N, C-alpha and C positions, 0 to 999 in steps of 0.2 A: 591301519585302523578302519574298521567297517563303520557304516552309518550308525549301526546299533551300539557301537562302542563309544560314540561321542557322548560325553556326559550331558544330560539334559540341563544341568545347572549352567554349563558353558553357553548353551544355546539361549537360555533365558537371560543370561548376563549380556549377551550380544543384543537381545531385544531391548533390554533396559537402556543400554548405551545409545542405541539408535533411536529409541523413543525420546530420550533426553535431547538428542541433537535436533530431531524434528520439532520437539516441543519448544526449543529455543527460537526457531524461526517462526513458529506459530504465535509465540508470545510477542515477537516484534511486529508481526503482521497485524495482530490485534490492536496494537498501539496506533498504527496508521489508519486502520479501518474504523475504530471506535472512539478514539480520543483525539490525538494531535496529528493531523495529516502532515506527511513529509518529514516525520521524525527520523525514520530509518530509510525511507525511499524518497529521493530528491524530487523536487518539482520538475515535471516533464520527463522523468526517467521512465524506463520501460514498465516498471511495476505500477507507476501512476497511470500509464496508458491502459494496462490490464484492468486496473481498478475502475477506470472511467469508461471502459468498453461496455457494450450492451450486455455481454455476459457478466461482467463484473458488477454492473448495477443490479442485475436480476438475482444473481446467485452468490456473488463475491462476499456479500455481507455475512453469509453463513460459514465461509471457509475458515476464518480464524477460530470460531467457536468449535467447529467440527474437529479442527486440528488439536485444539487444547483438550477437548474431551476424549478423542480417540487415543492420543498418545499418553495422556494421563492414565487412561484405562489400561493400556498395554503395560505401562511402567508399574503402576500400583498393584495390579493383579498378578504380575509376574512372581511376586514373592509367595503368593499362595499356590499358584498353579505349578510353579517349578518343583514343588515337593508334594503335589497332590496327584492322586490317581482317580479323582472324582469323575463320574461319567454322566452324560446327558443323552437320552435317547440311544443308549448303548454305546456311545462314542466317548472316548477319553477327552475330557475338557482341555487338559494341558497339551495333548499331542494331536488333537483334531480340531475342536471348535475355535480355540484361540488362534492357532495358525491359519485356519480358514478365514477368520475375521481379518487377520493381517494381510492375507493375499487379496481379499476383496478391497481392502483399503488401498493397496498398491495398484490394483486395477483402476480404481477411481483416480489415483494420482497420475497414472499413465494417460488416462482419458483427458485430464485437465491439461497435461503437457501438449497433447494433440490439439486441443481447442486453442491453446495459445499460439501454436504454430500455424494452424490452418485458418482459424477464424479471426483471431486478434492480431496476429503478425507481430507479437511482442512477448517477451518472457519476463515475468516478475521474478526477480532473484530470490525474494523471500519465499514465494510459492515453490520455486524450483528447489530451494533448500529442503522444504518440507517433503516435496514429492520424491526427491533423490533418496532421502533416508527411508522413506516409506517403501520404495522399490528395493533398496538394499536389504531391508528387513525381511523380504521374501525368502532370502537364503536360509536363515535359521528356522523360519516358519516351514519351509519345504522339508528341511531335514527332520523337524519334529513330526511332520506328517508321514514321512517315510519310516521313521521309528515306530509310529503307531501302526502302520501297515505290517511291518515285520513282526511286531509284538503280537498282533492279532493272528498272523499266519502261524507263529510259533506257539500260539495259545499259552502265552506266559505273561506274568505280571512283572513289569520292571520295578526295580527297587527305586524308592524316592531319591531325588537328586540330593547330592550333598550340599550343605550350606555354602554360599559364596564366601570369599575371604573377607569382603566388606560386610559389616553388620548392617541390617536393614535401616537402622536409625541413621547411619552415615549416608546411605543411599538416599534417604528421605531429605537430608540436608541438601544434597545435590539437586534433588527435585525442586525444592522450594526456591533455590537460587535461580535455576534455569527458568522455571515457570513465572516467578514473580519479579526477577531482576529487570528484564526489559520493560515491563509495564511500569514498575516503580520509577525507573529512569525516565521513561517517556512522559509520565504524568506528573513529574516533579514540578513544584511551583517555580516559575521564572518570570522575570519581567521582560516585556518586549523591548528590543533595543530601540533607543531613541535616535531619531535622525539628527545629523549634525546641522546646526543653523548655518544659513548662507551669510554672505557679507551684509545683506540687508536685514538680518535678524530672523528671516523666515526659514522654516525647515524644508520648504518646498524648493527643489532645485530650480535654478534660473531658467533652464530650458522648459521645464514644465510650466513655470509661471508665465512664460512668454505667450501661452495660449489663454491665460486667464483674462476675464473681462470684469472690470469693477462693477459691483452691484449685483452680480450674478452668483449662483451656486456653480462653481467651476468644477468640472469633472473631466479628467484626462485618463483614458484607458489605453494601456499598452498591451496588445494581444496578438495572437497568431491564429490564423484560420485553421491551422493543422493541430492546434493544441486542444486536447479533449476537454480540459478544464475551461478553456475559453469558450468552446462551443456549448458547454453546459451552462455557463454563466450568461451567454449572449441573450437568449430569449427572456430570461428572468430579469436581467438588467434593463432590457428594453421596456418591459412592463413598468418597472420602477421609475425610469426616466420619464415615461409618458404621464405618470401621476403628477410630476412637477412641471411638465410643459415648458413654457417660456422662461420659467425661473432658472432653468438649467442651461449652462453654456457647456456643451459637450464636444470633446475632441477625441478621435480615435487615432492611435499610432499603431501601425501593423509591423510585425517582424516575422521573418521566416524561421521555421524550426530546423529545417534540414538544408540550409544554405540555398534553397530554391526561392529566388526573389520575384519570380514571375507574378505571383498573386499580389505581392506588395506593390509592385509597379502598376499592375492593373487597378488596384484600389486607388493609388495615387492619381491615375488617369480618370477614374470614375469620379473622384472627388473634385477634379477640375471642372467636371460637367455638373457638379452638385447632385450626383447620384450615388454618393458614398454609402449612405445608409442602405439603399436597396441592393447595391452590389454586395455589401457585407452580409446581408441576410442570405443571399445565394451561396456565398462562400462558406459561411458558418454552417449552413445546412448540409452542403456537400463540397468540401474543399477540393480544389483542383489547381494544378499548375499547367495543365494542358491548354495550349493556345485555343484550340477549337472550343473547348468547354468554357474558357474565359470569354470568348466572343459570343457564345450562346447566352451566357449570363448578361453580357452587355446588351444584347437584343431584348432579353426579358425585362431589363431595367430601363428600356427606351433611351439608351445612350446612343449618341450619334456615332455610327460605326466607323465612318471614315476618319473622323477626328480622333476616335479612340485608338484605331490601328496606328495612326501617325504618332500618337503619344507613346504607344507601347514600344515602338522602334526608335524613338527619339533618344539619343544618348543622354540628353539632359534629364530625362525622367529617371533613368537608372542612377545617375549621379545624385539626383535629389533624394532618392530612396537611401542611397549609401550614406548621405549626409545625415538623414533622419536616424539611421541605425547608429551612426557614430555619436550623435547627440544623446541618444537613449543610453548608450554605454556610459556616458559621462554623468548620468543621474544616479549611479549606484544601482542600476537595474539588477534585480535578483531572480526574476522568473516571471513567466506569463501565466495568468493575467496579472498585471499590476494596475491598480486603479488609484488615482489621486482624487480625493474629494475635498476641495479646499486645502486644509492643512493636514488631512489624514491620508496615510498611505496604506492600502490593503493589498497584500501580496497573496496570490493563489485564490482558489475557490474551494471552500470547505462545504461539502454537500450537507454535512450535519447541521451547520449553522445557516445554510442557505443565504438569504439576502439580509440577514440580521446585521452583520457588520457594516453593510452599505447603508442600511436605514439608520443605524446608530451614528454613522458619519454625517448623515443628513439631518441629525438632530432628533430622530425618532427613538422612542423607548421600546424595548422588547425584553421579554423574560427568557427567550430561548438561549441566549448566550450565557445568562446566569445559571440556567438549568444545566447546560453542558459543562460549565465550570464546576458545579456541585458534583456531578457524576464523576468528573475527572478527579476531584479531591477525594471522593469516596474510594475510587479505584486505587489512588495513590496510598491512602491509609491502609486499605486491605492488603495490598501487595507489600507494603512496608512491614506489616504484621507477619506476613509470610517470610520475609527476610529475617525478622527477629526469630521466628520459629526455626529458620535454617541455622542460625547461630547456636540456638539451644541444642538442636539435633547434632550439630557439629561437635559441640563441647561434650555431649553425652556419647556420640557415636565413635569418636576416636579411641577412648579407653575401652569401649566394648569391642571394637575391632581388634585392638592390640591383645585383649584377653582371648578373643576367638583364635587369633593366630598362634598364641602360646599353647592353647588347648590342642590345636591341630598338629603342632610340632612335638607336643609332649608324648 
């Protein structure tokens, strides 16, 4: 079978299926970017690293929207272009312009994969899902282009593609499920799990309470210098704590992300010289486990270098850090950053809400959280309507598809 003999309908069916697959990942990505963080991508996972990278912060916000729009366009227009011989600027829309758009989209996907590999050093599995199907979609696109070239050289007009076995209404049902399903699931109303009370009746774990001082606003932060969310939270949280001054009793507990405890031990040693805050500022700005860099930070913070070096090599320092990490595990630790403000536990850092959850825990009022909840409710309502439309299309599409199959076999 030559390229010219491949039915155009088959190629557009492949484009539809690949568009739906890419759309599914784009819909999940939209939930994590626009609504509820870490619904499909776990806290601290590679996709969270990509989202919080400099590239992700500048351009990542557009990626889910671009994915939803691009693959919705390729899917929905496939029904028209599969049977159309319409031309634009003398070129066939179905065999030239649409395939060209798909190829351009795939080049963008390849470019983003390269950025993740070279610049970010992490791969977002949701983005990779979108990019993979975008690249595979090049195959039917190129075949359509080759068909267009052969048709032009033969100076002949190809017959319109035959209708697919599935009726467009049934295809539309699949589209609504794929596009709306993940968003409806991710934005569904749910109550935050309540912490189990301790023996003394408090929801705050005993280890966390051990740092509390009566009469103060007690704040305990569990964070990692390597964690992108922690690094983003740090300067904003510092500003907030400064507003409260002496009313705050603040404790920071550091953990390693990749089993490299050097920075945690160094922080422990800096804390012994009452230079923890200054040392943390250096590490959050440019995290490092390199001994030379750590000693450079110590000098910048006016830490006694001899005592610091001695502390770093002292086995009791490593043992103390190991004990801290063991104690943190016993608190039901879920991910960094985790912040306890009196009785309130805040896990993760949501850039959309910013410092609002922390201010709320401190007793301040803010409308941003309420606005975000309203937008989430609207998104849930709209996508649930999309799922209802999917059910209607499914009910109508099945008998239409059965009738079409009977007509084809008759």
